C-alpha positions in Angstrom: -3.3 -1.7 -5.5 -4.9 -5.1 -5.4 -4.0 -7.9 -7.9 -6.6 -8.1 -10.6 -7.7 -4.4 -10.3 -8.0 -2.5 -13.6 -7.8 1.3 -13.9 -9.7 1.9 -17.2 -8.4 4.0 -20.0 -8.6 7.7 -19.2 -6.7 10.9 -19.5 -6.3 14.1 -17.4 -4.5 17.4 -17.8 -2.0 16.6 -15.0 1.5 15.1 -15.7 1.8 11.9 -13.7 5.0 10.4 -12.5 5.2 7.2 -10.5 7.5 4.6 -8.9 6.8 0.9 -8.1 7.8 0.1 -4.5 6.6 -3.5 -4.7 4.5 -5.6 -7.1 3.8 -5.5 -10.8 1.5 -3.7 -13.2 0.9 -3.5 -16.9 0.5 0.0 -18.3 -0.8 1.1 -21.6 0.4 4.7 -22.2 -0.8 6.1 -25.5 0.0 3.1 -27.9 2.8 1.7 -25.8 2.6 -1.2 -23.3 4.9 -1.2 -20.3 5.3 -3.7 -17.5 6.4 -2.0 -14.3 7.8 -3.9 -11.3 9.7 -2.9 -8.2 12.2 -0.2 -9.0 10.6 0.9 -12.2 9.1 4.4 -12.8 7.0 6.1 -15.4 6.0 9.5 -16.6 2.7 10.2 -18.4 2.3 13.6 -20.0 -0.9 15.5 -19.4 -3.9 14.6 -21.7 -2.3 11.2 -22.8 -4.7 8.3 -22.5 -3.5 5.4 -20.3 -4.8 2.4 -18.4 -3.4 -0.1 -15.9 -3.9 -3.7 -15.1 -2.5 -4.8 -11.6 -0.7 -8.1 -12.1 0.3 -8.5 -8.4 -0.6 -6.7 -5.2 1.3 -3.5 -5.8 2.5 -0.5 -3.8 3.3 2.7 -5.8 4.2 6.3 -5.1 2.7 8.8 -7.6 3.0 12.5 -8.1 0.7 14.7 -10.2 1.6 18.1 -11.5 -0.2 20.4 -11.0 -1.6 18.6 -7.9 -5.0 16.9 -8.5 -7.6 18.7 -6.4 -9.8 15.6 -6.4 -7.1 13.7 -4.5 -6.7 16.3 -1.8 
């Protein structure tokens, strides 16, 4: 993810779990703000609104359950 990128507020029925390999991002998950950097992880339950601001060039690993058909 490129520094300065923004993933606008959205939700989806999939549970989303992720891990930051390198870089830094600022999440808003529901009403909570969370700064994630290398070594941090997160879990977003299905149907919970969230957004992300990429603070540094960032590499993440994410898993969605059930799998997101639009990402296959």
